[in-house]
C-alpha positions in Angstrom: 96.9 93.2 -15.8 99.4 95.9 -16.7 99.3 99.0 -14.6 100.1 102.4 -16.2 100.4 105.9 -14.8 99.8 108.9 -17.0 100.2 112.6 -16.3 97.9 115.5 -17.2 100.5 118.2 -17.1 99.3 121.8 -17.3 101.5 124.8 -18.0 101.0 128.3 -16.8 98.5 129.0 -19.6 96.5 125.9 -18.4 97.3 124.1 -21.6 97.8 120.3 -21.3 100.8 118.4 -22.7 99.9 115.6 -25.1 102.3 113.2 -26.9 102.0 111.5 -30.3 103.1 107.9 -30.4 105.4 106.7 -33.1 105.0 103.7 -35.4 104.2 100.2 -34.0 101.7 98.9 -31.5 98.0 99.2 -31.4 98.1 103.0 -30.9 100.6 104.1 -33.6 100.5 107.8 -34.4 97.6 108.4 -31.9 97.9 110.9 -29.1 98.2 110.2 -25.4 99.1 111.7 -22.1 102.8 111.1 -21.0 103.5 108.2 -18.7 104.3 104.5 -18.7 104.2 101.1 -17.1 104.6 101.0 -13.3 107.6 98.9 -12.4 107.6 96.4 -9.5 108.0 98.1 -6.1 107.2 101.5 -7.7 104.3 103.7 -6.8 102.2 105.2 -9.6 103.5 108.7 -8.7 107.1 107.5 -8.7 106.5 105.9 -12.1 105.3 109.3 -13.5 108.3 111.2 -12.2 110.6 108.6 -13.7 108.8 108.3 -17.1 108.6 112.1 -17.5 112.3 112.5 -16.8 113.2 109.5 -19.1 110.9 110.3 -22.0 110.6 114.2 -21.9 113.5 115.3 -19.8 111.2 117.2 -17.4 110.7 117.1 -13.7 107.0 117.2 -12.6 105.0 117.7 -9.4 102.3 115.1 -9.1 99.1 116.5 -7.6 96.2 114.1 -7.3 94.5 111.2 -9.0 92.2 112.6 -11.8 90.7 109.4 -13.1 91.2 105.6 -13.1 90.3 103.6 -16.3 90.5 100.0 -17.2 90.8 99.2 -20.9 91.2 95.9 -22.9 93.5 96.3 -25.9 93.8 93.3 -28.2 97.2 92.4 -26.7 96.5 93.1 -23.0 94.3 94.5 -20.3 95.6 97.7 -18.8 94.7 99.7 -15.7 95.4 103.4 -16.2 95.8 106.0 -13.5 95.7 109.6 -14.7 97.2 112.1 -12.3 97.1 115.9 -12.4 100.6 117.3 -12.5 102.6 120.5 -13.1 105.9 121.2 -14.7 108.5 121.7 -12.0 111.7 122.0 -14.1 112.7 121.7 -17.8 111.3 122.1 -21.2 109.6 118.9 -22.7 111.8 117.3 -25.4 110.3 114.4 -27.4 112.7 111.5 -27.4 110.4 108.5 -27.7 107.3 110.3 -29.2 106.8 111.5 -32.7 105.6 114.9 -31.5 104.4 116.7 -28.4 102.1 119.7 -28.1 100.6 122.0 -25.4 96.9 122.1 -26.1 94.1 124.0 -24.4 91.4 121.7 -23.0 88.8 122.9 -25.5 91.0 121.8 -28.4 91.8 118.3 -27.1 89.0 116.7 -29.2 90.8 117.9 -32.4 93.4 115.1 -31.8 92.9 111.4 -32.2 93.7 109.8 -28.8 94.4 106.2 -27.8 91.1 104.5 -26.9 91.9 104.3 -23.2 92.5 108.1 -23.1 89.2 109.2 -24.8 87.1 109.2 -21.6 89.7 111.4 -19.9 89.8 113.8 -22.9 85.9 114.0 -22.6 86.2 114.7 -18.9 89.0 117.3 -19.3 87.0 119.3 -21.9 84.2 119.6 -19.3 86.6 120.2 -16.4 88.7 123.0 -17.8 
């Protein structure tokens, strides 16, 4: 099973950062929360700090675990850990994503998310 960490990053307006995947893979052009695969010997929190720096050129503070989800995609089974986080330094720049946006929780459902993220979107729209 692949383990993945994802960040629910809020800005000062309580908007959440979402990222649109590019072409290829089972979730092409769908939206997701930033993050990536946990490397051997790396904690989920360390993974998120690394991925946000590599993919978005930002430094984040990881707060706490918001939700844990297991999802079976056609190509693999994945365990996702979604952490609350805040922007510590930098302005997000999309380098591997097609697009990025800051979205208020009540507008998240306007975007088509990867299947594993849908439950988290539902929970965030209620959690505001």
